[in-house]
N, C-alpha and C positions, 0 to 999 in steps of 0.2 A: 504493501501499499504507500503510495508517494503521496508526501504533501509539500505544500511550499517551506523551503526549507528557512527561510530567512526571517529572522524574528520582527513583528509589528508590534510591538508594546511599548510603553513609555512615551507614548504619542499622546498626552494629555490637551493639547491645542484639538485634537480630534474628539477626545471624550467632552471636552467642552461645546466643540460645535454642533457635534452628533445629538448630545443632551439638549442641546437648545431649540434644534429644529423639530425634535420628536415632540418638545415638553410646548414649544410655539404652535405647532401644527395641531397637537391635541386641544390646545388651548381655544385654537379659532371653531372646534367642533363644537366641544364641550362649553364655552363661554360661561365659567362658574361664576356664579352671583351670591348665593348666601353661604353661611359660614359650614353650611353641610357638603355644598357644593365644593369650597375649596378646601374641604378635608378629604376628599375623594381626589379632587384633582392632587394634592400635594403628595397624596400616596402614591399614586400612579407616577409622579415626577421622581420618587424616591426610586422608585423601582428601577425607572429609565437611567436615572444617575449611575446605580450601582450597577447595572447592564454593561452600561457603556465603558465605565471604570475598569471593568474586568474585560471588555472587550479591545479596546486600544491602548488601556492603561498600565495596571498590573493585575496577571490572569492569575488571581488568588486559587481559584479551582483547582487549575493544572497543577500549581505549584504544589496543593497539599495533596492531591490525588497523583502525583508524577510517579510516585515509585509503583503504588497498583497497576495505574496505568501502562506504565511500562512493561512491568512483566506480563501483562496482560496482551498487549497489543507490541510487542517490541519492535516492528516495521515500522511504526509511526515516531516522526520528529514532534514531540508534543508542546516544544515551544515553538512550533511555527503557528504564524496566524492562522491557516486553515485549521489545523487542528484543533481548535476552540469550538469547531462546529461538531460537539461530542458525539450526538447521534449519529450522523454522518459515518463519522471515524469508528464509533464502537461497534456500528452495524455493519460495517466492511464497505462502506460505498467507496469507490477507487478514483471516481472521476473528481472532476472541480465539486468541490461540497456545497457552493452556491446552486449548482445545481440538481443537487440531493434533491430525497425526496423530501425530508424532515423541512429543509429548508423553503420548499415551492410551498409545502403546506404553509409555514409561517406566513408567509406570503397570504395565505387567505384568510386566515384568521386575523390578521393586521388588519387587511384591506375591508374586510367584510365589520370588524369592529369600527372601524372610522368611518364607515358608510350609515353603521346604524347610528352611530353617536349623531352624525350630521344632521339624519332622518328625524332623529328623536327631537333633536334642539330644534327644528323648527318647529314641528309639532307644539313642543313644550312652549315656546317663545309667545305662539299664537296664544293658546291658550290663557296664558299668565296675563298677557296684556288683555285679553277679554274677560279677566276674572272665571275662567271657564274649567271645567275638569279634563284634561287630554286625554281624549280616548279613540283619537284619529292613526292612523299611519303606522308607524311600530306599537303603539300604543292602545291597538285593537287585539294585536295578537299577545303584549305582555304588559305589566304594570311598570315593570322598572328597565326599559329598552336601554338607559345611560349607562346603566352598572353594566347589565351584561356587554354592552359595547366596548367597555374599558377592561372588563377580564378577558373578553375575547382577544385584543389587543397584546394585555399582558401574555395569556397563553401562547399567542402567535411569538412574541420574543422570547418566551422559555424553550420551544421548540427549537428557534434559531439557535439559540445560544445559551444553553442552560448553565448556570452555576450553581452552588451551593448559598451562595447568600439569596439569588432570586427565587431557588427552589424554596428557602423558606419563609420568604416574603409573600408567595403567591398566596398561600393558603391562609394566612393571616389579613391581607390583602383581599381577599374573597370574603372572609369573615367577616371585615369591617364593611363591605358593602351591602352584604345582609344586613348587620345592624342598622346602617344606616336608612336602605330602605325599609324596614319596619318601624322605625321613626317619621319616616316623612308619611308613610301610609296613616301614621296615627293621626298628624299634622293635616293630612288630606280631609281624613274621615271626620275630623272635629270640621271642618271648612265647609264640605259639602254633603255630610251626614248621607241620608237614604242614597242617594244619589251615587255616591263613591261605594255603600257596600253592594248595591245591585252592579256594580261596575267591577269590583271586585270579585263577587260571586261567580260572573262568566269569564273574568281574565285571569290567566294565570301569572304568578308573581316574576317569572323569570324565564319559563322554559314554554315555549308556545305548543298548544293543541299542534297536533299534527293535519286536522281539518282545518286550523287557520292559514298554515302555510301553503297546504296544497288544496283549496276546497274543491276545484273540479274533480281532482282523483278520490277524493273523499265521498262526494255525491252519486260516485257511479254508483 
């Protein structure tokens, strides 16, 4: 198994630039306003910074696991940049890891997450402007598409470049988003009462029903 042999770490300018690009990009989709919004966005930003720190700054995960990795996969230069794509390396992808199955799948999750965030924000912004309940677009299929969007993006990055720190952070962030969603539900119920309870009774919180995703197929 051949990988790029030149190390590509210690590039702290790339850590800053890439972190800033993705954080600003996510900000343009999520547009946090409330304290709750800022908490969720701050947690997302911390994950992104941790990710790019290991991707271009210092490969802490590779360093800590280097003994085990070298003994199990002796043909890989684990301190080359390509080797940071751990899943491609471990599962024996011999070509450029940027075209590996996990890397391609990661882009599907990341792109899908940002699209979901964008579509959710448009619906939510219009509803807040009119002091109405958001029930159309992604909100017709799930009650918290904005949090699902963040989780999809984080999971995509985890597939692309898994690290020990982001593996620990991911379930913590998912738990935090669930807590934020439950808190949000209580506030919205106090504001909209029976209207929200009817909406919540027919709409799942995070995982949409199959028939809402593919209504034509489910109606056959």
